[in-house]
matplotlib code that plots the C-alpha trace (Angstrom):
import matplotlib.pyplot as plt

x = [-34.1, -33.9, -32.3, -35.0, -34.6, -37.7, -38.0, -40.6, -41.5, -41.5, -45.2, -45.9, -43.4, -46.0, -47.5, -44.0, -42.9, -46.0, -45.0, -41.5, -42.7, -44.8, -42.0, -39.6, -42.2, -41.7, -38.1, -36.5, -33.9, -35.2, -33.4, -35.1, -33.7, -34.5, -31.9, -32.9, -29.5, -29.0, -25.8, -23.4, -22.5, -26.2, -26.8, -23.8, -25.1, -28.5, -27.0, -24.8, -27.9, -29.7, -26.8, -26.8, -30.5, -32.3, -35.6, -36.5, -39.9, -41.4, -44.0, -46.4, -48.2, -48.4, -45.7, -43.2, -43.9, -43.1, -40.1, -36.8, -35.0, -37.5, -37.3, -33.6, -33.7, -36.1, -34.3, -31.0, -32.6, -33.9, -30.5, -29.1, -31.7, -33.2, -36.7, -39.0, -42.2, -44.6, -46.8, -49.8, -50.5, -52.8, -55.3, -54.6, -52.2, -53.1, -51.7, -52.0, -49.6, -46.8, -43.3, -42.0, -39.6, -42.6, -44.9, -42.8, -44.3, -48.0, -48.4, -49.6, -52.6, -51.7, -54.1, -56.1, -53.2, -55.5, -55.0, -55.8, -53.3, -50.7, -51.3, -51.1, -47.8, -46.4, -47.3, -45.9, -42.6, -42.1, -43.0, -40.5, -37.9, -34.3, -32.4, -30.1, -26.3, -25.2, -24.2, -20.5, -19.6, -22.0, -24.3, -23.5, -24.7, -27.5, -26.5, -27.4, -30.9, -30.9, -34.1, -36.0, -34.9, -31.5, -30.9, -32.1, -29.8, -26.8, -27.5, -28.0, -24.8, -22.7, -19.8, -20.5, -22.5, -26.2, -27.7, -30.9, -32.8, -31.4, -32.5, -36.0, -36.2, -35.0, -37.6, -40.3, -39.2, -39.0, -42.5, -43.8, -41.9, -43.8, -47.1, -46.1, -46.4, -43.6, -41.1, -42.2, -39.7, -36.8, -37.9, -37.9, -34.3, -33.4, -35.1, -33.1, -29.9, -30.7, -31.4, -28.1, -26.1, -24.1, -25.0, -28.8, -30.5, -32.5, -35.8, -35.2, -34.5, -37.7, -39.7, -38.2, -39.1, -42.7, -42.8, -41.6, -43.9, -46.9, -46.0, -45.6, -48.9, -50.8, -49.3, -49.9, -53.4, -54.9, -52.9, -53.8, -57.2, -58.1, -60.8, -58.9, -61.5, -61.5, -57.7, -57.6, -60.2, -58.6, -55.3, -57.0, -59.0, -56.0, -54.2, -57.2, -57.6, -53.9, -53.9, -56.9, -57.1, -60.4, -60.4, -57.7, -57.1, -57.3, -53.6, -52.7, -55.1, -53.7, -50.2, -51.1, -53.1, -50.1, -47.9, -50.2, -50.9, -54.6, -55.9, -57.4, -60.8, -61.0, -60.1, -63.0, -65.4, -64.2, -64.5, -67.9, -69.2, -67.7, -70.2, -67.4, -65.9, -67.3, -66.4, -67.3, -66.1, -65.9, -64.8, -63.3, -61.2, -61.9, -62.0, -62.4, -62.4, -63.4, -66.9, -67.0]
y = [270.8, 267.1, 264.3, 261.6, 257.9, 256.2, 252.4, 250.7, 247.6, 247.6, 246.9, 250.4, 252.2, 254.5, 255.7, 256.0, 258.4, 260.5, 260.5, 261.4, 264.4, 265.6, 265.4, 267.1, 269.9, 270.6, 271.4, 268.1, 266.0, 262.5, 259.4, 256.2, 253.2, 253.0, 250.4, 246.9, 245.3, 244.2, 242.8, 243.9, 247.3, 248.2, 247.1, 249.0, 252.2, 251.7, 251.2, 254.2, 256.4, 255.1, 256.1, 259.6, 260.2, 262.4, 260.7, 257.1, 256.9, 253.4, 253.0, 250.8, 248.0, 244.2, 243.6, 245.8, 244.2, 240.8, 242.0, 240.8, 243.8, 246.2, 244.4, 244.7, 248.4, 249.4, 247.1, 248.8, 252.2, 251.2, 250.0, 253.3, 255.1, 256.8, 258.3, 256.0, 257.4, 254.8, 256.0, 253.8, 253.5, 250.4, 248.2, 244.9, 246.2, 245.6, 248.6, 246.7, 244.0, 246.3, 245.5, 247.6, 249.5, 250.7, 251.7, 254.3, 257.2, 257.3, 256.4, 258.8, 257.7, 258.4, 256.0, 258.6, 260.9, 263.9, 267.4, 266.2, 263.4, 265.9, 268.1, 265.1, 264.1, 267.6, 267.9, 264.5, 265.1, 268.5, 267.1, 264.3, 264.8, 265.4, 262.3, 261.0, 260.7, 257.4, 254.8, 254.1, 251.5, 251.2, 248.1, 245.2, 245.7, 243.4, 241.0, 241.7, 240.2, 237.6, 237.3, 234.0, 233.5, 234.8, 232.0, 229.4, 230.9, 230.6, 226.9, 226.3, 228.1, 226.5, 224.3, 221.6, 218.6, 218.6, 215.4, 213.9, 215.2, 218.7, 218.7, 217.6, 220.4, 223.0, 222.0, 222.1, 225.6, 226.8, 225.5, 227.9, 230.8, 230.0, 230.7, 234.3, 236.6, 238.9, 236.0, 233.7, 235.0, 234.7, 231.3, 230.1, 231.2, 229.3, 226.2, 226.4, 226.8, 223.9, 221.7, 222.5, 221.3, 218.3, 216.5, 216.8, 213.4, 212.2, 212.2, 215.7, 216.9, 215.2, 217.0, 220.3, 219.6, 218.8, 222.1, 224.0, 222.2, 222.9, 226.6, 226.7, 224.8, 227.2, 230.3, 228.9, 227.6, 230.4, 233.4, 236.7, 235.8, 237.9, 235.6, 233.5, 230.7, 230.3, 230.3, 227.4, 225.2, 225.7, 224.4, 221.3, 220.7, 221.2, 218.5, 216.1, 216.7, 216.2, 212.7, 211.4, 208.4, 206.6, 208.1, 209.9, 208.8, 211.6, 211.3, 212.6, 215.5, 216.2, 216.4, 219.1, 220.9, 220.9, 222.2, 225.0, 225.9, 224.9, 223.5, 220.0, 221.1, 223.9, 221.5, 219.2, 222.1, 223.3, 219.9, 219.2, 222.5, 222.4, 221.0, 219.7, 217.5, 214.1, 213.7, 210.8, 208.8, 205.1, 202.7, 205.6, 206.7, 210.0, 210.0, 212.8, 213.0, 215.4, 214.5, 213.1]
z = [52.0, 52.6, 50.7, 50.4, 49.5, 48.0, 48.3, 46.1, 44.2, 40.3, 40.3, 41.6, 39.4, 37.8, 41.1, 42.6, 39.9, 40.6, 44.3, 43.5, 41.4, 44.3, 46.8, 44.4, 43.9, 47.7, 47.0, 48.2, 46.4, 45.8, 44.8, 43.8, 42.0, 38.3, 37.3, 36.2, 36.1, 39.7, 41.0, 43.8, 42.3, 42.0, 45.6, 46.9, 45.3, 47.0, 50.4, 49.9, 49.1, 52.2, 54.4, 52.9, 53.0, 55.6, 55.1, 53.9, 52.2, 51.8, 49.1, 50.9, 49.0, 49.3, 46.7, 48.4, 51.8, 50.2, 48.3, 49.7, 48.3, 49.9, 53.2, 53.3, 52.3, 55.1, 57.6, 56.8, 57.1, 60.5, 61.6, 60.6, 62.7, 59.7, 59.8, 57.8, 56.3, 54.9, 52.0, 51.3, 47.6, 47.2, 48.9, 50.6, 53.3, 57.0, 58.9, 62.2, 60.9, 59.6, 60.6, 63.6, 61.3, 59.2, 62.1, 64.0, 61.9, 60.9, 57.3, 54.6, 52.5, 48.9, 47.2, 45.5, 44.5, 44.6, 46.1, 49.6, 49.4, 48.2, 51.2, 53.5, 51.9, 52.3, 55.9, 56.7, 55.0, 56.7, 60.1, 60.1, 62.8, 61.8, 61.1, 63.8, 63.3, 61.8, 64.4, 65.0, 64.0, 61.1, 61.1, 58.8, 55.3, 54.1, 51.4, 47.8, 47.1, 44.5, 42.5, 42.3, 38.7, 39.4, 42.0, 39.4, 36.7, 39.1, 39.6, 35.9, 35.0, 37.7, 36.4, 39.0, 37.7, 38.6, 40.1, 38.7, 41.8, 41.3, 37.7, 38.6, 41.1, 38.6, 36.0, 38.7, 39.8, 36.2, 35.5, 38.1, 36.4, 33.2, 34.9, 35.6, 32.5, 34.0, 34.2, 31.4, 28.8, 31.1, 32.2, 28.6, 28.3, 31.5, 30.2, 27.0, 29.0, 31.2, 28.2, 26.6, 29.6, 28.8, 32.0, 31.6, 31.7, 28.7, 30.7, 31.9, 28.3, 27.1, 29.9, 28.9, 25.2, 26.3, 28.2, 25.2, 22.9, 25.1, 25.1, 21.3, 20.8, 23.0, 21.2, 17.7, 18.3, 20.2, 19.1, 20.8, 22.1, 25.1, 26.6, 29.1, 29.3, 25.5, 25.6, 28.1, 26.5, 23.1, 24.4, 25.8, 22.6, 20.5, 22.5, 22.2, 18.4, 17.7, 19.2, 17.2, 19.6, 20.4, 23.8, 25.9, 29.5, 32.0, 32.9, 29.4, 29.7, 33.2, 31.8, 29.2, 31.9, 34.2, 31.4, 30.8, 34.5, 34.5, 37.8, 37.4, 38.9, 36.3, 33.5, 34.6, 34.5, 31.1, 29.5, 31.0, 29.6, 26.1, 23.5, 21.3, 23.9, 25.0, 28.7, 31.0, 34.0, 33.5, 36.2, 38.1, 35.1, 33.4, 29.6, 27.1, 23.3, 20.5, 19.3, 15.7]

ax = plt.figure().add_subplot(projection="3d")
ax.plot(x, y, z, "-o")
ax.set_aspect("equal")
plt.show()
């Protein structure tokens, strides 16, 4: 029976485990990465398993196609002349636009994970031609992929001083990380690490404090509400209520909107529709306040 390597993105971990169980039921030995640590040792193990495999299965979905790690895995498998079997598990993939390495063998449609899909998978795995001998010399190993946040962490932890421009860029990049629920917690940790650097400029430190304050306000004010529209307008109204000013210029509202990842057009619509908010445009300037 064959030694099979499965390449996948973490977003499809559940369906990948089901796929692995189906392949193992055919009597094959399957290896797929279940480590979360990363690093050079982790990457070296992955490359070693790719070299040893008889068949390389690529779990095909948009996230895997965009993953640097997955791209380097199937690229290395192709360089090693491994047979690569794409297994489609989700919508949103254009088969006509697949990279050359993933289009040598017809893909298996595994989206429904039913009996028919299982038969298709079994036939495809058994029909794959024997793997060729490894090239001599071996191709160069791809470099270990560094995650988006990992690269930011390396910059923040570096001993060399950070310029003002570099600090501005880091805060901007980290702001994007806050918008993704999967990276928000790690991003908060990196923001704290950046703030604690001795060379951080006062203005940058204030901006980090504002970001942290905005997150705290949102969590405290809205709690665990599931309705996303209510969540967003509550954050804005909380901001307006706290300042108790006659009227709040739009630029202040825009700042809190940016901190909470709400597009300006959406903020406009939310404010216009909310009965508790007085919203108007006066001499080209947008104003808003909580009604008395």
